N, C-alpha and C positions, 0 to 999 in steps of 0.2 A: 307537088309536097306539102305534106298536110300537117299542120301543127296541133297538138294535142293541147288541152287546157289544162292551165298548171291549179292545182285546186289548195288555196291556203286556208288552213280551219287554226285561229291559233287559241281557238278553247280546248281545244281536243287533242294536245299535242301526241304524235302518234311514236312510234317505237318501240323498243321490248324492256329497258332501262326505265321506266315510268311509274310501272307495278312498283318494283320491289325498294323504289326511292324511301317512300313510308317508311317501311320496314327497317332500312338502314340507318334509317333517321333516327329511330325508337332504340336499333340496337346499339350507335352510338352512345346516344344519351345516357343508356341503363350503364355502360361501359364507363364513362366518364362519373355518373353516381356511384358506381361502385368504387373506382379509384379515390374520391373524394372521402369517403367513408372509409376507404381502408388507409388514407393517409391521415385523418382521424386522428383512427381507432393508436396509430405507430405513435402518436405525437403525447397523444394519451399516456401508452406503455414507456415513450422515454422520461415524461416529467414525474411518471411513478417510480423509476431506477432513477433518476438521480435524485428525488429526495429521498430515496433509499439509501445511496453512498452516502449523500449527506449526514442523514442521522448514524448510519456507521462512523464515519468518519470523527460525529460528536462524540460516539460513545467512546473510541479508541483515545482522542484526548482527553476526557475527563478521567479526573481520578473517583478511584471507589471509596466510599469512607469506610471507616473502621466499627466492626461491631462494639456497641459499650456491654459489660456485665452490670447485674441487677443485682439487688442484695439477697435477694432471693434464690438465687442460682446455686445450684448443687457443686459442687468439687467439678465433678463431671463435667458437667456443662461450661464451666470457666474454663478448664483443659481446652475443650471445644472451638470455645472462644476464641481463645489464645492462638489455636492454631489455625484455624480460617480468617484469624485477621494477619497470619505470616503469611497464607495466599491471597488474599486482599494487597499487601505490600507487594507481594512478587509481581503480582498484577499489575502494581502504580509504576513499576519502574519502565521508564521510556525506552524501549529495547530497540525502535526503529531509531532513534537518534544517537544511540548508544553505539548499536552495531556500526551504520554511518560512519561515525565517526571513527573507529577505531578500522574500518576497513580503509578509508580516505587515507590513513597514515601508514601504508602496509607498500614497501616494497622488496624486493627480493632477496635481501640480505637479514628478513625479519623471517621467521616462521612462529607462529602463534598458536600455541596449543592448548592454553586454558582461560576463559572469561567466569569470572566470579564474582557478580555486583551482589553487592549488599543495601538493598533499600532501605535499612534504618538511619546509614550515614551517606545515604550517596554516594559512595564508593565503589570502586570495581577494583579488584585484582588480578593480574593478565601474566600468566605464563606463557614462555614459549622458550625458543632458542633464536642465537644469530650468528653471525659468522666470524663477527670481532666484538670487540667490547665499544668500539666507537658508533658500530653499525646498532647496537642498543640504545649510545648519547643520541646517537642522530635519531632514532625511531620514538626515543622519548620528546625529543624537541619538536616531531612533527606532530602525534600527540598534542602537545600542550597549543602546537599552530590550529589546530581542527575548530579552538573557541569553546568544543561541548565538553571538553575536559580541562581539569586544571588541575594541580599541584602534584603533577608527576613523579613520582619519587621512585628510585630502584630500591626497594628490600632486600636482595639478595640476586650474589650470580655463581657463575661454577665453571671453571673451565674444565670442559669437559675433555683429556690427551689421550683418553686411550681410543675416541671416536676419528671415524677420518674427518679432517680436516680442523679439529681443534674448536668444536662450535663451543657457544658460551651459552649455557640453560642461565634463565631470570626472569627473576618476578619482580612487576611491577604495581603502584598501588598509585590509583587518580579517583579523586573528587568528577564527580559530573555535573554539569550546570544544564537545566532544561528550558527550554523556551528562547535561544536565543536566536 
């Protein structure tokens, strides 16, 4: 029996995987670099969008100034300024707060049909129908408890005897508080 000599070469390892190793390492490094670059891009985009959202929130919460008349303005310009100021006042109504307060007081016994805010007096008229007059009074109490509406007053009511269930049509007036 002959024993073959074992050849050990530690300087030049053999095998088919050794020539692809550097290429795989380069491809892995490039993929890692691309991932880091993409993550950086996404981070910048997220911060830009967050600043845009905070700017929009700031714009929605600020009130718009009224336009003032000048001595040299013509009557037509003064009329246009009055109309523009009326639009600015309606834009200054805290619609989100107002609607959330009204919606939080709803139940199945009252159907709200009209909401008419008056920005000058910071009041709102609410029109609707209820199953009964006690349901109207309970709705008024819930509106007061929202904390956004105050001085809720029943302006008028009418029992509709010719309709099924004889609902009560009502009109309420309330003032609103801002920023609570």
